[in-house]
ZATI-953386 format. One record per residue: z, x, y of N, C-alpha, C, O in turn. Coordinates in steps of 0.001 Angstrom, whole numbers, plus 500000, padded with zeros to 6 digits. Example, Ala and Ser with C-alpha at 12.3 -4.5 7.8 and 13.67 -1.06 7.14 Angstrom:
507800513190494310507800512300495500507800513200496700508465514236496681507080512850497750507140513670498940507870512900500030508039513409501138
//
This chain:
521119468019510402521079469339509763519937469364508750519833468442507941519062470399508763517928470419507840518380470510506397519423471092506098517569469918505479517886469978504065517757471404503566517069472231504165518434471677502454518369473011501860516926473343501503516231472526500900516475474537501871515125474963501562514121474666502658512973475102502573514528473931503688513631473655504806514107474431506023515265474839506107513188474628506968513518475374508178513670474421509353512961473421509461514597474749510220514783473971511435513641474281512396512964475296512232513410473424513401512373473713514401512553475092515030511574475794515284513795475478515279514059476788515887513633477913514944513050478906515377513929477749513644513556478779512669512038478862512519511482479951512382511371477705512545509909477707512451509284478374513673508298479100513554509857478126514837509330478747516058509523480255516006508634481017516385510681480675515537510947482116515441509963482773514478509436483850514758509719482118513338508780482665512368507374482723512960506631483667512696507008481731513750505689481709514375505537482853515361504512483535515369506553483069516197506487484144517188506449485505516493505686486383516895507258485684515462507237486951514725505852487198514111505369488330514077505224486116513626503882486247513090502884486662514157502007487486513898503009486099515359502106486460516448502321487908516875501366488610517207503562488346516866503862489741517211503204490677516196502638491704516572503277490324514911502652491170513890501130491200514043500502492238513836500545490065514403499092490034514615498690490987515740497717491731515614499439490959516831499134491866517949499378493318517546498668494219517991500375493535516712500657494896516254499491495430515419499099496586515573498934494591514532497786495024513738496593495325514631495833496255514365496428494539515688495330494798516629495519496151517303494557496901517468496748496467517692497026497776518301496748498901517318496145499913517674497190498720516077496998499747515066495514499998514836495087501142514675494730498923514822493288499061514623492636499810515780491639500507515596493208499659516971492610500279518160493080501715518379492275502599518670494388501944518238494943503249518613495783503920517540496271505030517751495964503272516389496771503870515333498227503449515407498715503037516459498917503558514279500298503090514195501243503885515086502216503335515603500967505175515272501878505998516070501902505576517537502833505914518267500866504830517974500799504386519372501318502964519553501179502387520632501911502399518515502402501024518590503422500873519717504372501651519809503223499873520573504089499666521733504546498218521781503731497307521929505856498007521656506389496654521741506240496091523146506031494889523306506343496930524158506186496454525534504765495947525772504568494942526455503772496644525207502390496202525359502172494868524649501458493999525149502793494714523481502688493447522751503332492325523553502802491216523620504478492619524160505163491609524970504264491134526107504200489936526385503581492046526758502687491665527855501545490789527351501168489817528005500998491131526194499912490334525626500361488904525342499589487957525492501613488760524934502134487439524586502761486723525776503264485608525640502729487368526950503324486757528129504834486708528072505455485787528602505422487700527429506882487771527288507397489002528008506648489941528279508667488986528308509302490191528829509676491081527656509795490611526525509861492375527928510275493286526875511563492851526206511623492802524978512613492526526984513870492090526372513710490838525517514406490683524513512792489934525907512587488716525119512010489060523754512416488489522741511065489991523726510457490367522449511478491028521528511434490850520311512394491789522113513384492481521295514364491519520631515167491936519797514307490236520989515110489253520268514490488943518905515150488392518024513211489304518744512517489041517484512422490292516611512471490208515384512288491424517243512294492705516539513146493670517338512932493865518535514125494277516658515078495126517369514453496400517912514995497015518830513317496802517354512667498022517816511380498266517067511005497493516186510698499350517421509418499686516814509527499852515311508673499367514570510576500536514849510694500811513426510867499536512606510355499440511491511580498565513151511744497305512419510400496593512282510104496018511234509595496630513329508279496003513272507375496747512292506674496121511497507386498069512345506572498849511404506998498563509974506151498420509092508294498477509734508792498181508393508260496851507900507887496719506734508224495868508780507711494555508397506227494645508015505787494029507045505478495410508782504052495574508501503825496335507194502970495966506390504594497388506996504474498180505766504873497341504557504216497382503516505954496582504705506389495716503600505297494705503248504995494505502072504708494074504253503639493109504004502455493761503290501872493177502377502105494989503719500970495681503120501245496018501661500421495735500791502390496617501389502733496962500014502806495714499134502338495721497996503394494646499667503529493435498876502161492836498562501933492326497465501254492904499535499906492404499317499216493181498195498586492586497321499335494507498220498726495325497172499409495074495836498741494963494808500729494986495844501468494738494600501032493419493968500847493337492754500871492388494798500449491080494283499034491157493710498752490580492660498143491875494408496755491987493950496666492734492620495945492316491714497401493837492509497366494643491291498013493899490129497493493913489013499135493256490387499807492504489332498944491346488843498866491096487640498294490633489769497433489512489385496270490001488535495905489361487549495684491142488918494572491689488146495026492098486742494335491835485757496186492739486660496714493182485366497040491988484477496725491990483287497668490977485051498025489783484280496782489037483806496819488328482800495675489205484544494413488554484152493645489379483126492555488991482705494214490526482718493601491323481672492898492588482116492232493234481307493028492964483390492358494167483880492934495417483215494148495544483056492046496337482827492480497630482310492570498623483461492527498231484627492694499904483136492819500913484195491617500859485141491777500919486360490426500748484578489225500691485407489262499474486334488961499583487522489627498334485792489703497125486606490729497231487710490492496771488827491873497836487409492911498006488430492431498937489538492683498689490717491741500003489158491240500946490162490254500266491102490305500482492313489367499456490565488395498766491416489070497697492278488643497439493403490111497085491751490861496116492567491566496838493713491639496324494829492081498023493428492728498842494454491733499166495562492064499070496744490508499552495181489480499876496172489094498632496982488939498701498201488943497508496300488608496272497016489663495963498069489341495602499200490930496111497681492029495838498610491962496797499798492153496376500938491695498066499551491653499072500618490531498771501606490728498866502817489360498411501099488216498179501976488305496847502701487687496665503750489062495925502152489228494611502787489869494757504164489523494031505096490798495691504288491483495919505566491853497406505640492970497778505281490934498256506100491186499702506122492432500113506906493118501060506521492730499413507999493886499797508807495195499517508071496174500246508231495201498464507271496375498181506436496541499289505408497651499764505166495428499698504804495472500787503820495993502073504454496871502736503901495447502419505617495833503672506266497274503657506743497905504709506840497805502469507043499208502404507472500133502887506368501103503598506634499837502502505121500747502862504032500342504131503284501188504769502658499059504508503337498614505680502579497995506765503454497542507788502941497972506555504758497409507539505662498452508514506172499483508726505535498178509103507320499100510077507920500435509421508245500451508378508899501559509997507812502866509410508109503101509276509617502650510105510407503806508231509988504135508001511393505303508902511772506352508840511131505150509738512797506238510650513185507540509896513442507568508915514184508607510368512823509925509794513065510226508525512301511299507946512471509293508072511452509531506822510725509694507087509234508970507891508646510663506393508633510866506461507189511119505048506681512018504358507164510325504622505708510464503274505170511777503133504410512180504067503717512458501990504521513712501786503790513472501652502290512341501464501842514551501753501527514441501775500073513823500501499502513098500564498509514095499352500107513561498114499541512039498053499667511373497382498879511494498754500658510042498804500821509430499776499823508422499460499191510024500947499677509495501913498717509628501394497287508878501809496404510574500494497057510713499899495726509485499067495376509101498990494209508863498440496384507634497678496137506531498630495695505773498324494774506441499783496352505450500779495970505672501238494529504710501486493802506923501350494117507232501752492745506754500713491741506336501057490636506815499431492131506340498379491231504825498465491040504311498163489963504118498877492089502665499054491977502364500159490968501509499996490098503063501272491088502849502382490166503222501980488746502579502424487795504243501153488585504664500725487250503551499964486543503366500125485337502806499139487273501691498408486678500612499390486222500050499237485137500326500385487039499332501382486675499760502141485425498938502400484545501024502495485340501533503196484157501427502301482930501048502762481854501763501017483090501634500084481963500200500043481453499962500013480246499252500040482376497843499998481982497456501269481237496725501205480249497932502413481693497635503669481012498316503719479645497768504289478702499487503135479533500201503146478255499431502382477186499585502648475994498602501430477615497800500652476668496464501317476370495682500809475566496199502451477014494922503159476865495137504360475943496093505116476123494271504537474975494404505637474013493712506892474543492529506874474883494476507974474603493929509249475064494256510327474040495266510256473339493396511309473968493665512485473161493531513709474054492426514112474420494659514285474393494632515469475253495858516314474948496921515780474631495714517640475042496852518524474765497915518411475842497617518107476997499156518657475454500248518634476420500062519756477440499528520816477115500497519521478651500367520502479722501748520881480247502718520164480001501850521993480963503145522354481571503659521263482509504867521066482632502736520552483172503194519497484077503790518330483301504724517683483775503257518054482107503866517019481262505331517358480992506213516506481097505567518619480645506942519051480365507809518921481616508980518551481534507228519228482764507958519099484026508354517642484261509456517353484727507437516730483929507710515314484163508782514760483231509358513707483503509052515461482137510118515004481240511442514834481981512238513951481665511659515695482969512925515627483720512727515316485200513651515464486001511514514883485559511232514525486951510462513206486977509277513168487307511156512136486626510522510830486455510983509806487490510639508627487399511762510257488473512315509297489427511229508529490181511387507340490458510135509201490510509044508569491250508455507395490479507874506487491073508604507413489150508081506340488300509173505349487922509027504579486973510268505379488677511408504485488411511864504605486957512245503623486321511814505851486448512239506138485075511544505253484044512166504798483084510252505013484251509443504259483290509532504951481930509485506179481866509660504190480845509842504819479522508587505405478902508665505973477813507435505293479545506194505825478973506303507335478780507033508002479513505579507881477796505580509340477595505099510064478851504361509507479663505525511293478990505172512067480179503668512247480337503173512318481461502933512323479226501484512465479309500854511244479973499865511369480696501427510063479728500941508833480356501256508851481852500419508487482677502458509275482184502836509377483601501899510340484326501476510084485454501585511444483665500698512455484258499334511851484548498791512055485634498773511117483607497462510514483817497493509471484934496574509408485751498533508666484972498645507661486030498764508324487392498155507873488361499541509386487467499723510089488728498423510771489157498089510791490342497696511328488191496421511971488505495427510959489052494734511230490033495357509798488422494457508757488920494848508354490336493993508242491215496119508142490549496630507704491857496275508710492944495819508319494018496475509991492684496222511003493713494726511198493962494298511272495114493930511279492899492510511572493088491739510392493664490859510579494504492057509189493225491350508039493775491770507761495209490963507292496012493035508049495542493439507911496941492710508925497811492443508663498984492390510075497244491621511048498010490266510483498398489844510605499548489579509859497435488279509251497726488426508092498700487676507989499671489403507213498436489577506035499292489918506429500722489408505828501668490771507426500889491160507843502238489956508350503018489813508059504206489091509106502353487875509583503011486938508413503327486324508371504393486835507474502398485909506356502604486366505445503730485571505114504610487633505029503722488079504083504746488136504732506123488053504038507136488277506051506172488280506752507455486876507031507962486710507557509063485857506687507174484474506824507612483852508182507398482794508472507957484498509038506587483983510395506424482740510477505552482072511510505531482416509404504829481193509408504030479996508879504816478860508956504348480249508348505998479160507774506787478104508835507089478433509942507516476865508500506871475774509415507175475496510450506113474582511258506271476281510450504999476045511461503966474955511028502987474476511838502194474564509757503041473407509309502284473644508891500849472681508629500128474899508817500402475144508346499036476031507110499071476633506799500098476108506417497958476890505192497846478320505542497428478528506002496306479307505335498301480697505654497945481193504899496714482045505400495981480663503694496484481081502931495310480687503650494026481433503632493046479511504286494029479076505024492851479888506304492669480174506703491540480258506944493772481125508124493681482477507728493098483008508415492226483024506630493579484316506137493084484230505867491584485113506270490827483165505185491155483001504852489747482823506116488900483367506213487800482064507076489415481843508322488672483128509112488513483396509659487443483929509175489579485201509893489503486153509200488531486892509851487791486121507877488548486973507111487630486568507363486177487425507546485311485260507371485915484778507645484563485191509043484105485591509241482958485090510006485016485479511372484673486966511464484337487359512162483402487780510757485105489220510773484874489591510146483544490543510572482891488826509119483141489154508399481912488399508946480712488541508438479600487594509986480936486894510614479821485744509807479282485408509925478103485127508986480116483996508165479664482705508995479649481643508480479297
//
């Protein structure tokens, strides 16, 4: 019997096969998009029957959930590491962009067009909430002078998206504004919409960030 904390040969083999299935799934997503993900096609690539593959993943949604969880966790780890190393809002934003460009298909899976009929479970969306919490923490350490807005007042009683973070509503508003506007730029960039326009997307990203932070 294996010692506590170690995996049996059978468990290691299962983990290896699940890893190979995810690799093929990412290849499919890169080629045809997440909505076209096919477990039967993956089974053929791996030389398995469809029923054999379903012993590792019960269905398409379970596989997508695993991919989404991995993507969110990767971003959460990157953002947390940057913040713990002393990154401010600007540093976190650039780390976010680096992560997005490192693997555009991973970025688009979690921040692109929703997959028809799929909804991520609560434990996965909780990871996304932890990412936002780091961004809010960074904004809470940043000094701003701006008048209260009607949306700030709205956020006083609509804070669930921020996991009821205790920061003032004005801080939540700024974090949410950064998140939405920078994702707009990143989504256009990773989808290739800036190609051929003749400007440097990195400079556009930096300029938009400076404008948001009042630099």
